[in-house]
N, C-alpha and C positions, 0 to 999 in steps of 0.2 A: 257303237253301230251293232244291231241287230243282226244276226246271220241265221238265216233259213237254209238246210240242205234237203233237197228231195232226193230220194231214190225211186225211181220208177220200176217198179216190180214186175211188170209186163215185160220190159227191155232186159232188166237183171236176168231174171230167169231163175235158175237154180245156182244160188251164189257159193254154194260148196264146190262147185266146177271152175270157179275164177278165183275169188279172194285177192284181187290184183288192190283194190282199195283199201282192205286191211292190211296189206303188206306196204302198200306206199305213203301211206298216211302216217305224218310223225308225230302228229299230235293222238293218235290211237281214238280218233272221233267215232270210226263204226264198229260196231258189235253184229255179229251173226246170231240169228235165231231159228230153231226149227220153226216149219210151215205147221206143222201139227204136232200135238201133244197126245201120246198114247202111253198108259204105264207100261213099262218095262219094254218098250220097242222104241228103236231109234227111226227119225224121222228120214226120209228120204230126199225130203227139199228142205232146203232154209234161204232166208232172205236176211238182207242186212237192213240195218237202222242207224241213223247218225244220233247216237246216244248222247254224246257228248259235244254237241256243236257247239257249244259256247267256248270250246277249246280250240276251235279252227281260227287258224291262223291267214287262212285264204291265198295259200300256196297254189291252189289248182291242181295240184296234183292228181288226187283222185279224178277230178273231171278229164284231165288230160289223157291219163292211164286207162280209164276204162274203154274196155275194146266195143261196150255195146250203147254208149254214149246214156247210160241211165242216172247220172248224178249231176245235178244241178245245184249250185251255190246261188243264194238269192241275198243280197245285202239291201237294206232297207235305210 
């Protein structure tokens, strides 16, 4: 069964301030990326992407624990 995981970046805001989905996911589905890339400068904002969605076991911990309700898991 194909799984699609959506992260609403508008709701999520700056992922560096939270990181709950990174901590609770047993399969390490999510990764954090800088919003901007400037040489020799650390980005102030970050976003989350589900880069390993195929590893998702549908435990729904990320959905349940996200304080902003920014994560949806869609099964097809």
